[in-house]
C-alpha positions, 0 to 999 in steps of 0.5 A, spaced: 504 469 488 503 475 484 502 482 486 495 483 484 493 477 488 497 479 494 494 485 494 487 483 494 488 478 499 491 483 504 485 487 503 480 481 505 484 480 511 485 487 513 478 489 512 476 482 516 480 485 522 476 491 524 472 488 530 471 495 534 477 495 538 480 502 537 487 500 537 487 494 533 482 497 528 487 503 527 492 498 525 488 494 520 485 501 517 492 503 516 494 497 512 487 497 508 488 504 506 495 502 503 493 496 500 487 499 497 491 505 494 496 500 491 490 496 488 488 503 485 495 504 482 495 497 479 488 498 476 490 505 473 484 508 477 489 511 482 487 518 486 493 523 486 493 522 493 495 515 491 500 517 487 503 521 492 503 516 497 506 511 492 512 517 491 513 517 498 514 510 499 519 510 494 523 516 496 524 512 503 526 506 499 531 510 495 534 513 501 534 507 505 538 504 498 533 498 497 531 501 491 536 504 486 535 511 485 533 511 477 528 505 479 521 505 482 518 499 487 513 497 483 517 496 477 
């Protein structure tokens, strides 16, 4: 599955999980916010906050050596 299709499906899935129960809604909201930010990055409509979030995620992946120091998780 292409990344864009996965992101679109995740947005639909997590938006549908918001049902009015605080704990599960908060979890779904966190997932939804990440996937919406990623979708904006992929469609070149990212806000500065979206880019900062992706940079932070990339930094953690590099520290954990899951992504090479000269690479990004999006490429």
